[in-house]
A tleap script that builds the chain and sets N, CA, C and O, in Angstrom:
source leaprc.protein.ff14SB
mol = sequence {
  NMET ALA ASP GLN VAL ILE THR PHE THR GLN
  GLU GLY GLU PHE GLN ALA TYR TYR ALA ALA
  CYS ALA TRP CYS LYS GLU ASN GLY TYR SER
  HIE GLY SER MET GLN ALA ARG ALA PRO ILE
  GLY LEU LEU ARG GLY ASP TRP ILE ILE ALA
  LYS TRP ARG ASN LEU SER PRO LYS GLU ARG
  GLN GLN LEU ASP GLY THR ILE THR CYS ILE
  GLU THR PHE ARG GLU ALA PRO VAL HIE VAL
  VAL ILE ARG GLU GLY CLYS
}
set mol.1.N position { -37.929 20.885 -28.269 }
set mol.1.CA position { -37.636 19.478 -28.525 }
set mol.1.C position { -36.324 19.390 -29.320 }
set mol.1.O position { -36.136 20.111 -30.300 }
set mol.2.N position { -35.442 18.519 -28.897 }
set mol.2.CA position { -34.132 18.383 -29.540 }
set mol.2.C position { -34.124 17.187 -30.487 }
set mol.2.O position { -34.998 16.322 -30.431 }
set mol.3.N position { -33.125 17.161 -31.349 }
set mol.3.CA position { -32.936 16.005 -32.222 }
set mol.3.C position { -32.790 14.748 -31.367 }
set mol.3.O position { -32.233 14.792 -30.271 }
set mol.4.N position { -33.295 13.637 -31.879 }
set mol.4.CA position { -33.132 12.349 -31.203 }
set mol.4.C position { -31.853 11.705 -31.728 }
set mol.4.O position { -31.667 11.588 -32.940 }
set mol.5.N position { -30.975 11.289 -30.827 }
set mol.5.CA position { -29.722 10.650 -31.207 }
set mol.5.C position { -29.678 9.262 -30.594 }
set mol.5.O position { -29.797 9.112 -29.378 }
set mol.6.N position { -29.509 8.246 -31.432 }
set mol.6.CA position { -29.356 6.869 -30.980 }
set mol.6.C position { -27.927 6.465 -31.327 }
set mol.6.O position { -27.520 6.559 -32.485 }
set mol.7.N position { -27.173 6.023 -30.346 }
set mol.7.CA position { -25.768 5.683 -30.532 }
set mol.7.C position { -25.575 4.174 -30.524 }
set mol.7.O position { -26.116 3.469 -29.672 }
set mol.8.N position { -24.797 3.691 -31.482 }
set mol.8.CA position { -24.500 2.264 -31.612 }
set mol.8.C position { -23.016 2.069 -31.347 }
set mol.8.O position { -22.174 2.744 -31.941 }
set mol.9.N position { -22.701 1.136 -30.445 }
set mol.9.CA position { -21.318 0.950 -30.010 }
set mol.9.C position { -20.830 -0.492 -30.194 }
set mol.9.O position { -19.862 -0.900 -29.551 }
set mol.10.N position { -21.480 -1.256 -31.053 }
set mol.10.CA position { -21.072 -2.635 -31.274 }
set mol.10.C position { -19.619 -2.685 -31.734 }
set mol.10.O position { -19.182 -1.868 -32.545 }
set mol.11.N position { -18.891 -3.640 -31.211 }
set mol.11.CA position { -17.486 -3.801 -31.584 }
set mol.11.C position { -17.374 -4.686 -32.810 }
set mol.11.O position { -18.235 -5.530 -33.059 }
set mol.12.N position { -16.313 -4.489 -33.571 }
set mol.12.CA position { -16.072 -5.256 -34.785 }
set mol.12.C position { -16.268 -4.385 -36.001 }
set mol.12.O position { -17.018 -3.410 -35.976 }
set mol.13.N position { -15.590 -4.747 -37.054 }
set mol.13.CA position { -15.593 -3.953 -38.271 }
set mol.13.C position { -17.008 -3.787 -38.827 }
set mol.13.O position { -17.666 -4.770 -39.167 }
set mol.14.N position { -17.460 -2.565 -38.914 }
set mol.14.CA position { -18.767 -2.150 -39.448 }
set mol.14.C position { -19.964 -2.633 -38.626 }
set mol.14.O position { -21.100 -2.428 -39.055 }
set mol.15.N position { -19.764 -3.259 -37.473 }
set mol.15.CA position { -20.883 -3.811 -36.712 }
set mol.15.C position { -21.825 -2.724 -36.187 }
set mol.15.O position { -23.041 -2.912 -36.200 }
set mol.16.N position { -21.290 -1.599 -35.728 }
set mol.16.CA position { -22.138 -0.500 -35.264 }
set mol.16.C position { -22.926 0.090 -36.436 }
set mol.16.O position { -24.098 0.436 -36.285 }
set mol.17.N position { -22.291 0.203 -37.589 }
set mol.17.CA position { -22.975 0.697 -38.799 }
set mol.17.C position { -24.112 -0.248 -39.189 }
set mol.17.O position { -25.220 0.201 -39.482 }
set mol.18.N position { -23.839 -1.553 -39.194 }
set mol.18.CA position { -24.888 -2.527 -39.538 }
set mol.18.C position { -26.049 -2.459 -38.541 }
set mol.18.O position { -27.211 -2.563 -38.932 }
set mol.19.N position { -25.738 -2.287 -37.272 }
set mol.19.CA position { -26.787 -2.166 -36.258 }
set mol.19.C position { -27.616 -0.904 -36.477 }
set mol.19.O position { -28.836 -0.929 -36.316 }
set mol.20.N position { -26.965 0.195 -36.842 }
set mol.20.CA position { -27.685 1.444 -37.122 }
set mol.20.C position { -28.614 1.270 -38.320 }
set mol.20.O position { -29.755 1.733 -38.293 }
set mol.21.N position { -28.136 0.612 -39.360 }
set mol.21.CA position { -28.964 0.369 -40.548 }
set mol.21.C position { -30.153 -0.517 -40.204 }
set mol.21.O position { -31.263 -0.274 -40.678 }
set mol.22.N position { -29.935 -1.544 -39.382 }
set mol.22.CA position { -31.028 -2.432 -38.965 }
set mol.22.C position { -32.064 -1.648 -38.162 }
set mol.22.O position { -33.266 -1.841 -38.345 }
set mol.23.N position { -31.598 -0.753 -37.264 }
set mol.23.CA position { -32.524 0.067 -36.492 }
set mol.23.C position { -33.381 0.917 -37.425 }
set mol.23.O position { -34.591 1.034 -37.230 }
set mol.24.N position { -32.752 1.507 -38.433 }
set mol.24.CA position { -33.484 2.344 -39.384 }
set mol.24.C position { -34.574 1.526 -40.081 }
set mol.24.O position { -35.721 1.966 -40.165 }
set mol.25.N position { -34.230 0.368 -40.568 }
set mol.25.CA position { -35.204 -0.489 -41.262 }
set mol.25.C position { -36.353 -0.867 -40.333 }
set mol.25.O position { -37.519 -0.792 -40.722 }
set mol.26.N position { -36.027 -1.273 -39.103 }
set mol.26.CA position { -37.050 -1.678 -38.127 }
set mol.26.C position { -37.973 -0.525 -37.753 }
set mol.26.O position { -39.114 -0.749 -37.349 }
set mol.27.N position { -37.490 0.698 -37.885 }
set mol.27.CA position { -38.268 1.872 -37.489 }
set mol.27.C position { -38.801 2.676 -38.664 }
set mol.27.O position { -39.237 3.815 -38.499 }
set mol.28.N position { -38.764 2.076 -39.860 }
set mol.28.CA position { -39.416 2.687 -41.014 }
set mol.28.C position { -38.627 3.747 -41.744 }
set mol.28.O position { -39.215 4.576 -42.438 }
set mol.29.N position { -37.296 3.747 -41.609 }
set mol.29.CA position { -36.465 4.732 -42.303 }
set mol.29.C position { -35.647 4.063 -43.394 }
set mol.29.O position { -35.125 2.965 -43.202 }
set mol.30.N position { -35.539 4.720 -44.529 }
set mol.30.CA position { -34.611 4.318 -45.585 }
set mol.30.C position { -33.327 5.108 -45.380 }
set mol.30.O position { -33.355 6.238 -44.893 }
set mol.31.N position { -32.194 4.503 -45.757 }
set mol.31.CA position { -30.921 5.210 -45.622 }
set mol.31.C position { -30.184 5.191 -46.949 }
set mol.31.O position { -30.346 4.282 -47.764 }
set mol.32.N position { -29.375 6.215 -47.141 }
set mol.32.CA position { -28.577 6.327 -48.354 }
set mol.32.C position { -27.334 5.468 -48.302 }
set mol.32.O position { -27.167 4.639 -47.408 }
set mol.33.N position { -26.469 5.675 -49.267 }
set mol.33.CA position { -25.229 4.910 -49.368 }
set mol.33.C position { -24.105 5.591 -48.598 }
set mol.33.O position { -24.078 6.813 -48.451 }
set mol.34.N position { -23.187 4.777 -48.115 }
set mol.34.CA position { -22.031 5.273 -47.385 }
set mol.34.C position { -21.073 5.994 -48.335 }
set mol.34.O position { -20.864 5.575 -49.473 }
set mol.35.N position { -20.502 7.087 -47.837 }
set mol.35.CA position { -19.508 7.857 -48.587 }
set mol.35.C position { -18.441 8.330 -47.612 }
set mol.35.O position { -18.539 9.421 -47.050 }
set mol.36.N position { -17.425 7.505 -47.418 }
set mol.36.CA position { -16.331 7.814 -46.483 }
set mol.36.C position { -16.887 8.269 -45.141 }
set mol.36.O position { -17.647 7.530 -44.516 }
set mol.37.N position { -16.527 9.471 -44.680 }
set mol.37.CA position { -16.982 9.972 -43.376 }
set mol.37.C position { -18.199 10.886 -43.473 }
set mol.37.O position { -18.661 11.403 -42.456 }
set mol.38.N position { -18.719 11.091 -44.664 }
set mol.38.CA position { -19.866 11.989 -44.847 }
set mol.38.C position { -21.127 11.389 -44.216 }
set mol.38.O position { -21.254 10.168 -44.122 }
set mol.39.N position { -22.052 12.243 -43.788 }
set mol.39.CA position { -23.317 11.728 -43.261 }
set mol.39.C position { -24.043 10.877 -44.312 }
set mol.39.O position { -23.800 10.992 -45.514 }
set mol.40.N position { -24.928 10.032 -43.820 }
set mol.40.CA position { -25.785 9.215 -44.680 }
set mol.40.C position { -27.213 9.686 -44.439 }
set mol.40.O position { -27.673 9.717 -43.297 }
set mol.41.N position { -27.908 10.049 -45.495 }
set mol.41.CA position { -29.260 10.590 -45.365 }
set mol.41.C position { -30.288 9.542 -44.968 }
set mol.41.O position { -30.181 8.371 -45.331 }
set mol.42.N position { -31.300 9.997 -44.205 }
set mol.42.CA position { -32.433 9.161 -43.792 }
set mol.42.C position { -33.741 9.816 -44.206 }
set mol.42.O position { -33.908 11.030 -44.090 }
set mol.43.N position { -34.656 9.004 -44.686 }
set mol.43.CA position { -36.022 9.442 -44.965 }
set mol.43.C position { -36.990 8.388 -44.457 }
set mol.43.O position { -36.764 7.190 -44.624 }
set mol.44.N position { -38.066 8.843 -43.837 }
set mol.44.CA position { -39.090 7.901 -43.385 }
set mol.44.C position { -39.822 7.367 -44.609 }
set mol.44.O position { -40.248 8.132 -45.475 }
set mol.45.N position { -39.962 6.041 -44.670 }
set mol.45.CA position { -40.641 5.399 -45.791 }
set mol.45.C position { -39.653 4.671 -46.679 }
set mol.45.O position { -38.483 4.504 -46.336 }
set mol.46.N position { -40.150 4.244 -47.823 }
set mol.46.CA position { -39.357 3.452 -48.761 }
set mol.46.C position { -38.803 4.363 -49.851 }
set mol.46.O position { -39.527 4.745 -50.770 }
set mol.47.N position { -37.530 4.709 -49.751 }
set mol.47.CA position { -36.893 5.648 -50.670 }
set mol.47.C position { -35.528 5.134 -51.103 }
set mol.47.O position { -34.919 4.304 -50.428 }
set mol.48.N position { -35.065 5.632 -52.222 }
set mol.48.CA position { -33.683 5.461 -52.637 }
set mol.48.C position { -33.027 6.822 -52.443 }
set mol.48.O position { -33.478 7.822 -53.001 }
set mol.49.N position { -31.967 6.855 -51.656 }
set mol.49.CA position { -31.325 8.114 -51.284 }
set mol.49.C position { -29.897 8.117 -51.813 }
set mol.49.O position { -29.146 7.164 -51.605 }
set mol.50.N position { -29.533 9.176 -52.485 }
set mol.50.CA position { -28.193 9.304 -53.070 }
set mol.50.C position { -27.132 9.481 -51.983 }
set mol.50.O position { -27.451 9.770 -50.830 }
set mol.51.N position { -25.882 9.306 -52.364 }
set mol.51.CA position { -24.775 9.621 -51.470 }
set mol.51.C position { -24.812 11.106 -51.136 }
set mol.51.O position { -25.361 11.907 -51.892 }
set mol.52.N position { -24.229 11.462 -50.010 }
set mol.52.CA position { -24.252 12.834 -49.506 }
set mol.52.C position { -23.782 13.836 -50.552 }
set mol.52.O position { -24.399 14.888 -50.722 }
set mol.53.N position { -22.697 13.519 -51.253 }
set mol.53.CA position { -22.138 14.466 -52.232 }
set mol.53.C position { -23.083 14.730 -53.399 }
set mol.53.O position { -22.955 15.746 -54.083 }
set mol.54.N position { -24.025 13.827 -53.631 }
set mol.54.CA position { -24.963 13.986 -54.740 }
set mol.54.C position { -26.302 14.581 -54.317 }
set mol.54.O position { -27.191 14.752 -55.151 }
set mol.55.N position { -26.457 14.896 -53.043 }
set mol.55.CA position { -27.681 15.541 -52.564 }
set mol.55.C position { -27.513 17.059 -52.632 }
set mol.55.O position { -26.490 17.596 -52.206 }
set mol.56.N position { -28.509 17.735 -53.164 }
set mol.56.CA position { -28.470 19.199 -53.206 }
set mol.56.C position { -28.711 19.745 -51.795 }
set mol.56.O position { -29.199 19.018 -50.930 }
set mol.57.N position { -28.380 20.995 -51.558 }
set mol.57.CA position { -28.679 21.593 -50.251 }
set mol.57.C position { -30.169 21.471 -49.895 }
set mol.57.O position { -30.504 21.225 -48.736 }
set mol.58.N position { -31.041 21.636 -50.851 }
set mol.58.CA position { -32.483 21.509 -50.597 }
set mol.58.C position { -32.833 20.077 -50.191 }
set mol.58.O position { -33.605 19.874 -49.254 }
set mol.59.N position { -32.274 19.084 -50.887 }
set mol.59.CA position { -32.542 17.683 -50.550 }
set mol.59.C position { -32.008 17.343 -49.155 }
set mol.59.O position { -32.651 16.606 -48.408 }
set mol.60.N position { -30.840 17.875 -48.806 }
set mol.60.CA position { -30.289 17.642 -47.470 }
set mol.60.C position { -31.217 18.218 -46.399 }
set mol.60.O position { -31.410 17.610 -45.347 }
set mol.61.N position { -31.780 19.374 -46.671 }
set mol.61.CA position { -32.691 20.015 -45.727 }
set mol.61.C position { -33.967 19.202 -45.544 }
set mol.61.O position { -34.566 19.239 -44.470 }
set mol.62.N position { -34.390 18.474 -46.562 }
set mol.62.CA position { -35.632 17.704 -46.523 }
set mol.62.C position { -35.479 16.348 -45.838 }
set mol.62.O position { -36.476 15.672 -45.587 }
set mol.63.N position { -34.247 15.939 -45.532 }
set mol.63.CA position { -34.032 14.649 -44.885 }
set mol.63.C position { -34.663 14.618 -43.492 }
set mol.63.O position { -34.762 15.641 -42.813 }
set mol.64.N position { -35.083 13.427 -43.087 }
set mol.64.CA position { -35.625 13.244 -41.740 }
set mol.64.C position { -34.510 13.041 -40.714 }
set mol.64.O position { -34.748 13.130 -39.509 }
set mol.65.N position { -33.304 12.771 -41.188 }
set mol.65.CA position { -32.184 12.578 -40.284 }
set mol.65.C position { -30.957 12.092 -41.029 }
set mol.65.O position { -30.906 12.105 -42.259 }
set mol.66.N position { -29.959 11.660 -40.251 }
set mol.66.CA position { -28.712 11.172 -40.821 }
set mol.66.C position { -28.144 10.048 -39.964 }
set mol.66.O position { -28.505 9.881 -38.799 }
set mol.67.N position { -27.247 9.284 -40.576 }
set mol.67.CA position { -26.368 8.382 -39.841 }
set mol.67.C position { -24.994 9.038 -39.906 }
set mol.67.O position { -24.528 9.400 -40.986 }
set mol.68.N position { -24.343 9.192 -38.748 }
set mol.68.CA position { -23.050 9.864 -38.711 }
set mol.68.C position { -22.032 9.029 -37.926 }
set mol.68.O position { -22.387 8.119 -37.177 }
set mol.69.N position { -20.758 9.372 -38.126 }
set mol.69.CA position { -19.674 8.742 -37.373 }
set mol.69.C position { -18.672 9.825 -37.012 }
set mol.69.O position { -18.698 10.923 -37.567 }
set mol.70.N position { -17.788 9.502 -36.074 }
set mol.70.CA position { -16.764 10.469 -35.687 }
set mol.70.C position { -15.544 10.330 -36.587 }
set mol.70.O position { -15.078 11.316 -37.159 }
set mol.71.N position { -15.036 9.141 -36.714 }
set mol.71.CA position { -13.845 8.895 -37.526 }
set mol.71.C position { -14.187 8.157 -38.816 }
set mol.71.O position { -13.921 8.646 -39.913 }
set mol.72.N position { -14.783 6.968 -38.669 }
set mol.72.CA position { -15.081 6.123 -39.811 }
set mol.72.C position { -16.231 5.195 -39.454 }
set mol.72.O position { -16.398 4.837 -38.288 }
set mol.73.N position { -17.016 4.806 -40.431 }
set mol.73.CA position { -18.105 3.870 -40.179 }
set mol.73.C position { -17.585 2.469 -39.879 }
set mol.73.O position { -18.349 1.597 -39.465 }
set mol.74.N position { -16.305 2.253 -40.082 }
set mol.74.CA position { -15.691 0.946 -39.826 }
set mol.74.C position { -15.728 0.600 -38.339 }
set mol.74.O position { -15.841 -0.571 -37.976 }
set mol.75.N position { -15.634 1.613 -37.479 }
set mol.75.CA position { -15.590 1.410 -36.029 }
set mol.75.C position { -16.655 2.252 -35.335 }
set mol.75.O position { -17.099 3.270 -35.867 }
set mol.76.N position { -17.059 1.820 -34.144 }
set mol.76.CA position { -18.031 2.547 -33.330 }
set mol.76.C position { -17.370 3.807 -32.759 }
set mol.76.O position { -16.142 3.868 -32.694 }
set mol.77.N position { -18.129 4.788 -32.355 }
set mol.77.CA position { -19.578 4.833 -32.355 }
set mol.77.C position { -20.154 5.328 -33.686 }
set mol.77.O position { -19.510 6.058 -34.439 }
set mol.78.N position { -21.374 4.906 -33.937 }
set mol.78.CA position { -22.157 5.363 -35.085 }
set mol.78.C position { -23.463 5.918 -34.504 }
set mol.78.O position { -24.057 5.318 -33.608 }
set mol.79.N position { -23.896 7.057 -35.020 }
set mol.79.CA position { -25.086 7.730 -34.486 }
set mol.79.C position { -26.174 7.835 -35.545 }
set mol.79.O position { -25.910 8.210 -36.688 }
set mol.80.N position { -27.396 7.500 -35.153 }
set mol.80.CA position { -28.570 7.807 -35.951 }
set mol.80.C position { -29.157 9.078 -35.340 }
set mol.80.O position { -29.481 9.115 -34.153 }
set mol.81.N position { -29.287 10.113 -36.161 }
set mol.81.CA position { -29.801 11.401 -35.684 }
set mol.81.C position { -31.108 11.673 -36.414 }
set mol.81.O position { -31.119 11.877 -37.628 }
set mol.82.N position { -32.209 11.675 -35.668 }
set mol.82.CA position { -33.524 11.990 -36.222 }
set mol.82.C position { -33.810 13.446 -35.905 }
set mol.82.O position { -33.783 13.859 -34.746 }
set mol.83.N position { -34.082 14.212 -36.937 }
set mol.83.CA position { -34.267 15.654 -36.765 }
set mol.83.C position { -35.510 15.955 -35.945 }
set mol.83.O position { -36.515 15.247 -36.002 }
set mol.84.N position { -35.401 17.016 -35.194 }
set mol.84.CA position { -36.512 17.490 -34.377 }
set mol.84.C position { -37.757 17.667 -35.243 }
set mol.84.O position { -37.699 18.249 -36.326 }
set mol.85.N position { -38.874 17.158 -34.750 }
set mol.85.CA position { -40.139 17.330 -35.452 }
set mol.85.C position { -40.334 16.439 -36.656 }
set mol.85.O position { -41.298 16.629 -37.397 }
set mol.86.N position { -39.460 15.471 -36.884 }
set mol.86.CA position { -39.589 14.591 -38.054 }
set mol.86.C position { -40.156 13.251 -37.646 }
set mol.86.O position { -40.338 12.375 -38.491 }
savepdb mol mol.pdb
quit
C-alpha cells in the first residue's frame, strides 16, 4: 500500500493551500503552521502541531502525513500526503 496523495490545483493566491487545509479539517486531520517551503505536519484528531523546524526527528516520524508544495504554498499545486497505514 502506498502513501495517499491528494493534489489541490485551485488558482489564486493561497487558494490551493486553503483547499488542502479545508480537506484536512473535513477528514479529521489537524495541520501545523506554514513555514516557507517546508512540509506542514498532519495528525489525525485535534492537535496543535509546531512548525516543521520545531519538530524533532521522532515527532516528524510520528506524523500521519504532511502538506507539501513544489515551489511555494502561494501557488498550486499543493499536496496532502497521508502516510501508508495511517
